[in-house]
Phi, psi and omega in degrees: 000137178262128178248123185244125177244128176245100176284143181211159174211112176058046182212144178277105181259003182302313179301319178295313180299318180296319179295315178296318179301314180297321179294318179294318178298317180295326180283343178072026180260147175289137184206163167227144180234124180234126172252128186235116178269132184272052173073031181285335184053036184281149174298335180289348178296335176295326175288319179295334179300338178299337179300329179296342178276348178276135180301139180063025184226151175206153176246129180236131176244117180288150182286325176208000000 
């Protein structure tokens, strides 16, 4: 299983996460994708929340 972590702070990583997700699906490998925001509390995190809709993927925003 491939585990992918995308650390972020105040940045929209959804396009990157979606692209990586599509590549993993096309390759047919088991994977998990986690995007982790380091407490930015940014408005773009609402866009990053879309990552939770991708299978085997999640977006986590730390409180601080």
